[in-house]
C-alpha positions, 0 to 999 in steps of 0.5 A: 191071126185067123179071122175068128180070132179077129171077130172074137176081139172085135165082138168083146170090144163092142160089148165092153164099149156097150157097157162103159156107155150104159154106165155113163147114162145111168150116171146121167140120171142122178145130174140136176134137172136145173142148174144155174152155173153149169161148167164143162172142162176136160170132157166133164160137165159139172153143175157149180150151184152153191146153196144151204145144202146139197141137192137129193142124190148128190154123191160128192157134196163138199163144203164151200164156206163155213162162215157166216153161213155154212154152204155147200157145193156138189161135185157130181159130173157127167160126160160132156157130150152134145146129147147132154147140154147144160140143164136149163137155169133153175126157176127162183121163187 
């Protein structure tokens, strides 16, 4: 291959990686600012807090229990990277 073709391939690959990273950073903006039960597995991080409703901005809200009280859990996750540590525990009032 000619060097110009290799350079073009490397540039396109770099643009693709930058796009993927910018998308993952945008998804992190929706992750909760506090979490009592933070779990990481398969390269993803989840906040497994259960409550009477899902937090604002939750995309994957699931019913956990229907009786005696209906409770919900948000299934949103993000990449488990060193720069994305688990958020601090939520303060109880």
